[in-house]
N, C-alpha and C positions, 0 to 999 in steps of 0.2 A: 504494500500500500504506500502510495506517495505521501510524503509529509508536506502538507500545504500550509504549514505554519507561516512561512514568509509571506504568502499571499494574504492570508487572513489578517496578519499583523499590519500589512500595508493598507488593506481595505479599512480596517478599524481605525488606523491613524488618520487616514484621509477623511473618513466619515466623522470622526471626533472633531477634526479641525473645521469641517463644514458646519457642524452643529454649534460650534463656538464662534463662528464668524459673524460679524455684524451684517445686518440686512443689506447695507450699502455694498459690502464686498460681494455678497451673493448676487446682487443686481448688476454689478460691474462685470460679470462674466463667470464667476466661480460656479454658480448654479448651472449655467449652460455647459461648462466644461465637465462638471460632475455628471450631468445627464448624458452627455456624449460618452463618457467612460462607462456608465452603467449600461447603456445601449450596446456598446462594443463587447463588454463582458458577457452580457446576456446572449448576444449573437454568437459569440464563440462557444458558449455552453450548449446552445441549441445545435450548432454544427457538429460538435463532438458527440452529442446525444443522437444525432441522425434524424433530426426533425425534418419531416417531408416538406418540400416547397420552401418558400421564403421564410426566414426566421421572423418570429413575431417582434414587432417594434415595442420598445420601452415607452410607455405613455409619459407625457409631461404632466406630472402630478403637482407641479409648483415648486418654487425654490426652497420651501421649508421641508419638502419630502425627499430631496435629492440625496441626502446623507443615507436615508433608509434604502433608497433605490440602489445606491452604490454597494451598501452592505449586503443586500439580498442578492444582487447580481454577482458580486464577488464570491459570496458563500456558495451559490449555485455552481459557479464555474469551478471552484475548489473541489467540489464533490465529484466532478467528472473528468478532471485533468488526468492524463495518462502517463506523462513523462516529465522529466526535469526541464526539457526545452520549453514545453508549453507553460510550465510553472514560471520559468524565468521571464518569458515573454509577458505573461500576465502581471507579474510583479513590476516589470519595467513600465507597462502601460499605466498602472496605478500611480507609480512614482512620478512619471512624466506629467500625467494629468494634474496631480497635486501641485507640481511646480507651475504649470500653466495657469492653474486656478489662483495661485498666489495665497494659498492658505496653509 
């Protein structure tokens, strides 16, 4: 079984920073960046799981929900990752998104 602790830790760290961020920071792009990350993590999980057709889109539930969306999508992906390369790519995605979000 693959140890996905690095991904879970990166996701939790980003989500915690989003929850602590002021509304103005979320409005200036952090929420948009987080939603894009959640969408990509969910897309990757669906592809690995072999979902038929186009992967389902992550809905925009608002700037105050993006931390939870990142957490759920990250945890879902962690459950289906098959190798260290996929894990490293996912961790890098989260870390890069957090930098771009500025939180």
